[in-house]
C-alpha positions as a printed NumPy array, in Angstrom:
array([[-17.412,  -0.891,  -8.571],
       [-16.958,   1.39 ,  -5.482],
       [-13.768,   3.01 ,  -4.521],
       [-12.748,   2.841,  -0.951],
       [-10.221,   5.622,  -0.237],
       [ -7.905,   5.155,   2.812],
       [ -5.694,   7.759,   4.417],
       [ -2.13 ,   6.972,   5.46 ],
       [ -1.232,   8.238,   8.918],
       [  2.448,   8.248,   8.017],
       [  3.04 ,  11.968,   8.419],
       [  0.968,  12.316,  11.506],
       [  2.449,   9.666,  13.982],
       [  5.608,   8.671,  15.612],
       [  7.173,   5.232,  15.091],
       [  8.714,   3.098,  17.998],
       [  9.658,  -0.315,  19.098],
       [ 10.226,  -3.634,  17.46 ],
       [  7.957,  -4.646,  15.732],
       [  7.425,  -0.986,  14.644],
       [  4.159,   0.602,  16.121],
       [  2.77 ,   4.163,  15.962],
       [  2.458,   6.505,  18.739],
       [ -0.244,   8.988,  18.086],
       [  0.071,  12.74 ,  19.242],
       [ -2.409,  14.299,  21.598],
       [ -4.352,  16.204,  18.727],
       [ -4.773,  13.075,  16.685],
       [ -8.486,  13.324,  17.035],
       [ -8.291,  16.445,  14.891],
       [ -6.634,  14.464,  12.228],
       [ -9.248,  11.661,  12.231],
       [-11.848,  14.382,  11.923],
       [-10.141,  15.926,   8.94 ],
       [ -9.69 ,  12.62 ,   7.206],
       [-13.324,  11.71 ,   7.651],
       [-14.575,  15.033,   6.363],
       [-12.438,  14.866,   3.297],
       [-14.243,  11.736,   2.155],
       [-11.831,   9.007,   3.157],
       [-13.519,   5.801,   4.199],
       [-10.553,   4.54 ,   6.484],
       [ -6.965,   4.775,   7.694],
       [ -3.978,   2.714,   6.888],
       [ -1.16 ,   2.344,   9.378],
       [  0.751,   0.119,  11.523],
       [ -0.649,  -1.002,  14.65 ],
       [ -0.77 ,   1.416,  17.719],
       [  1.36 ,   1.142,  20.742],
       [ -0.336,  -1.002,  23.445],
       [ -1.207,   1.789,  25.709],
       [ -3.143,   3.655,  22.876],
       [ -5.034,   0.685,  21.589],
       [ -8.325,   2.133,  23.366],
       [ -7.857,   5.498,  21.859],
       [ -7.43 ,   4.123,  18.446],
       [-10.477,   1.891,  18.525],
       [-12.421,   4.83 ,  19.924],
       [-11.482,   7.192,  17.105],
       [-12.309,   4.601,  14.418],
       [-15.807,   4.276,  15.986],
       [-16.316,   7.923,  16.523],
       [-15.469,   8.825,  12.796],
       [-16.808,   5.897,  11.195],
       [-13.548,   4.774,   9.605],
       [-12.363,   1.377,   8.48 ],
       [ -8.882,   0.224,   9.218],
       [ -6.17 ,  -1.366,   6.853],
       [ -3.488,  -2.644,   9.337],
       [  0.148,  -2.504,   8.276],
       [  2.841,  -5.011,   9.641],
       [  6.512,  -4.9  ,   8.958],
       [  8.309,  -8.118,   9.569],
       [ 11.655,  -7.84 ,  11.341],
       [ 14.417,  -9.52 ,  13.418],
       [ 16.094, -12.93 ,  12.751],
       [ 12.763, -14.874,  12.088],
       [ 10.531, -12.94 ,   9.877],
       [  7.968, -15.747,   9.724],
       [  7.513, -15.607,  13.503],
       [  7.504, -11.73 ,  13.389],
       [  4.713, -12.012,  10.687],
       [  2.669, -14.459,  12.762],
       [  2.617, -12.508,  15.984],
       [  1.863,  -9.189,  14.056],
       [ -1.028, -10.344,  12.137],
       [ -2.624, -12.255,  14.867],
       [ -2.536,  -8.94 ,  16.994],
       [ -3.729,  -7.24 ,  13.938],
       [ -6.852,  -9.438,  13.655],
       [ -8.095,  -8.383,  16.883],
       [ -8.788,  -4.899,  15.379],
       [-11.006,  -6.543,  12.657],
       [ -9.296,  -4.67 ,   9.919],
       [-10.476,  -4.601,   6.343],
       [ -7.58 ,  -6.393,   5.455],
       [ -3.701,  -6.41 ,   6.363],
       [ -0.759,  -4.883,   4.293],
       [  2.644,  -6.505,   5.   ],
       [  6.1  ,  -5.385,   4.368],
       [  7.451,  -8.998,   4.188],
       [ 10.82 , -10.757,   4.546],
       [ 14.083,  -9.365,   3.246],
       [ 15.545,  -8.989,  -0.261],
       [ 18.763, -10.544,   0.95 ],
       [ 17.15 , -13.844,   1.98 ],
       [ 17.616, -16.749,  -0.31 ],
       [ 14.662, -17.51 ,  -2.79 ],
       [ 14.055, -20.82 ,  -0.859],
       [ 13.888, -18.972,   2.557],
       [ 11.592, -16.432,   0.966],
       [  9.349, -19.3  ,  -0.51 ],
       [  9.234, -20.994,   3.014],
       [  8.315, -17.601,   4.584],
       [  5.382, -17.024,   2.413],
       [  4.159, -20.618,   2.661],
       [  3.842, -20.211,   6.335],
       [  2.373, -16.611,   5.941],
       [ -0.315, -18.105,   3.647],
       [ -1.078, -20.644,   6.449],
       [ -1.351, -17.996,   9.014],
       [ -3.632, -15.836,   6.772],
       [ -6.01 , -18.93 ,   6.501],
       [ -6.031, -19.216,  10.332],
       [ -6.99 , -15.538,  10.904],
       [ -9.541, -15.471,   7.941],
       [ -8.531, -11.975,   6.942],
       [ -6.826, -11.292,   3.604],
       [ -3.183, -10.222,   3.59 ],
       [ -1.54 ,  -8.25 ,   0.753],
       [  2.198,  -8.418,   0.507],
       [  3.832,  -5.204,  -0.483],
       [  6.159,  -4.784,  -3.454],
       [  8.58 ,  -2.744,  -1.315],
       [ 12.29 ,  -2.096,  -1.634],
       [ 14.396,  -4.154,   0.651],
       [ 11.614,  -6.668,   1.123],
       [ 11.191, -10.144,  -0.472],
       [  8.964,  -8.758,  -3.292],
       [ 11.449,  -6.005,  -4.283],
       [ 11.592,  -6.603,  -8.181],
       [  9.045,  -7.698, -10.629],
       [ 11.046, -10.718, -11.729],
       [ 11.515, -12.017,  -8.236],
       [  7.779, -11.305,  -7.358],
       [  6.941, -13.213, -10.498],
       [  8.999, -16.147,  -9.177],
       [  7.115, -16.291,  -5.987],
       [  3.632, -15.654,  -7.507],
       [  4.246, -18.502,  -9.794],
       [  4.7  , -20.821,  -6.95 ],
       [  2.099, -19.716,  -4.692],
       [ -1.378, -19.451,  -6.187],
       [ -2.911, -17.694,  -3.06 ],
       [ -0.156, -14.988,  -2.701],
       [ -1.627, -11.433,  -3.045],
       [  0.133,  -8.263,  -3.546],
       [ -0.153,  -4.668,  -2.259],
       [  0.608,  -2.803,  -5.649],
       [  3.266,  -0.085,  -4.841],
       [  5.021,  -0.371,  -8.125],
       [  6.907,   2.975,  -7.397],
       [  9.439,   0.823,  -5.615],
       [  9.955,  -1.531,  -8.554],
       [ 10.626,   1.654, -10.8  ],
       [ 13.299,   2.786,  -8.271],
       [ 15.112,  -0.782,  -7.964],
       [ 14.938,  -1.459, -11.648],
       [ 15.912,   2.148, -12.653],
       [ 13.316,   2.078, -15.361],
       [  9.45 ,   2.315, -15.874],
       [  9.47 ,  -1.416, -16.301],
       [  9.059,  -1.352, -20.148],
       [ 10.891,  -4.803, -20.263],
       [  8.493,  -6.499, -17.715],
       [  5.098,  -6.498, -19.393],
       [  4.373, -10.099, -18.658],
       [  5.426,  -9.695, -15.021],
       [  3.322,  -6.499, -14.559],
       [  0.211,  -8.267, -16.011],
       [  0.778, -11.052, -13.449],
       [  1.342,  -8.469, -10.586],
       [ -1.876,  -6.484, -11.45 ],
       [ -3.739,  -9.758, -11.758],
       [ -2.672, -10.787,  -8.23 ],
       [ -2.993,  -7.309,  -6.459],
       [ -5.464,  -6.823,  -3.679],
       [ -4.788,  -3.09 ,  -2.753],
       [ -3.212,  -0.107,  -4.469],
       [ -0.645,   2.454,  -2.82 ],
       [ -0.965,   5.483,  -5.02 ],
       [  2.583,   6.84 ,  -5.408],
       [  4.211,   7.804,  -8.525],
       [  7.837,   6.558,  -8.944],
       [ 10.519,   7.359, -11.537],
       [ 13.692,   5.951, -12.866],
       [ 15.765,   7.322,  -9.921],
       [ 13.255,   7.16 ,  -7.011],
       [ 10.098,   6.009,  -5.507],
       [  8.345,   9.48 ,  -5.549],
       [  8.383,  12.231,  -7.99 ],
       [  8.444,  15.663,  -6.71 ],
       [  4.918,  16.58 ,  -7.572],
       [  2.776,  14.324,  -9.815],
       [  0.624,  17.165, -10.96 ],
       [  3.635,  18.821, -12.702],
       [  3.516,  18.319, -16.523],
       [  7.208,  17.13 , -16.656],
       [  5.989,  13.973, -14.818],
       [  3.12 ,  13.451, -16.943],
       [  4.629,  10.177, -18.582],
       [  5.391,   8.612, -15.091],
       [  1.798,   9.445, -14.23 ],
       [  0.361,   7.89 , -17.259],
       [  2.456,   4.669, -16.817],
       [  1.334,   4.233, -13.183],
       [ -2.23 ,   4.982, -14.002],
       [ -2.081,   2.309, -16.74 ],
       [ -1.153,  -0.047, -14.268],
       [ -3.753,   0.738, -11.705],
       [ -6.404,   0.616, -14.33 ],
       [ -5.47 ,  -2.835, -14.969],
       [ -5.688,  -3.718, -11.357],
       [ -9.107,  -2.283, -11.184],
       [-10.272,  -4.381, -14.053],
       [ -8.934,  -7.503, -12.62 ],
       [-10.51 ,  -6.864,  -9.185],
       [-13.783,  -6.395, -11.141],
       [-13.176,  -9.719, -13.198],
       [-12.573, -11.358,  -9.834],
       [-15.953, -10.193,  -8.599],
       [-14.84 ,  -7.678,  -6.03 ],
       [-17.455,  -5.169,  -4.863],
       [-14.893,  -2.499,  -4.156],
       [-11.429,  -1.501,  -5.007],
       [ -9.373,   0.011,  -2.294],
       [ -6.637,   2.844,  -2.71 ],
       [ -4.271,   4.52 ,  -0.468],
       [ -2.56 ,   7.635,  -1.851],
       [  0.901,   7.35 ,  -0.253],
       [  3.039,  10.186,  -1.214],
       [  5.166,  10.714,   1.831],
       [  6.476,  13.403,   3.86 ],
       [  9.976,  14.962,   3.791],
       [ 12.471,  12.145,   3.483],
       [ 10.348,  10.963,   0.552],
       [  9.138,  14.339,  -0.49 ],
       [ 12.117,  16.661,  -1.64 ],
       [ 12.827,  19.742,   0.29 ],
       [ 14.366,  22.957,  -0.482],
       [ 18.114,  23.417,   0.244],
       [ 19.13 ,  24.801,   3.562],
       [ 15.48 ,  25.493,   4.714],
       [ 14.22 ,  21.797,   4.531],
       [ 10.867,  23.209,   3.585],
       [  8.756,  20.619,   1.515],
       [  8.105,  21.588,  -1.976],
       [  4.398,  20.756,  -2.007],
       [  1.469,  20.524,   0.419],
       [  1.336,  16.843,   1.118],
       [ -2.348,  16.835,   2.187],
       [ -3.424,  18.538,  -1.08 ],
       [ -1.125,  16.261,  -3.035],
       [ -2.636,  13.018,  -1.691],
       [ -6.248,  14.23 ,  -1.817],
       [ -5.595,  15.101,  -5.563],
       [ -4.17 ,  11.66 ,  -6.282],
       [ -7.247,  10.034,  -4.482],
       [ -9.803,  12.122,  -6.458],
       [ -8.003,  11.455,  -9.746],
       [ -7.898,   7.529,  -9.011],
       [-11.65 ,   7.728,  -8.408],
       [-12.212,   9.05 , -11.767],
       [ -9.782,   6.615, -13.339],
       [-11.51 ,   3.439, -11.48 ],
       [-14.735,   4.746, -13.04 ],
       [-13.27 ,   4.736, -16.545],
       [-11.799,   1.214, -15.968],
       [-15.27 ,  -0.135, -14.855],
       [-16.783,   1.477, -18.003],
       [-14.246,   0.165, -20.334],
       [-14.462,  -3.442, -18.757],
       [-18.111,  -3.475, -18.966],
       [-17.904,  -2.238, -22.86 ],
       [-15.362,  -4.969, -23.638],
       [-17.817,  -7.663, -22.451],
       [-20.702,  -6.101, -24.223]])
């Protein structure tokens, strides 16, 4: 089982327009070079603004990086928004697509209709789509995700369980069956450690967050084992600790309390070891 690590461009780009697209700074080539040298196999981000498409494609080729496209549905018609974005994303030939889909405030019936249409569009473009377990979106809790997964056999998740910890104000101890289902249906992992009061601990390397780290890694290990059981040749992982806004800052100075690059690299390295352990355990269990 290979681990393919992807680097989010979250902290390096600006966001503009509707649907949301990234605008890259003039020195973005230096960032791509640093990402490739650090051992990442690809980048993950929303689609570039139209006038930067050639530059984005050139940088992917130049540094030999794969691409996970992110789409974020918006507007009064989320289904149409999804269709338009993933069809544009398919032109980049991404490894797959991650979607922040729908709204938490939509009725279950409307959410179900959205995902039924999304699955039809996915089949049309022939590229897998992983729908993110994100606050404010249709898959915002483990219990509602389980409802939708139970009705749509082909629906796949992007596992960012840190959001569920925040929404449920727990480490999901009462949702074991739902977490088992979510791990089984996860295509991709966003590696961020959440806690009972928020989606990102201050620094996952600190001993006071050892329990939160172990709980999330337990879920990720289960995802790896499920991917192996499903015959996947690789498991994909994006360490996704975010910049200030997500990362706490020191009062008055707004200085981040940790080095974001080092933190995400630490998480990626740690996951690679975890995935190796999970693969060995899976093999041992089957003799």
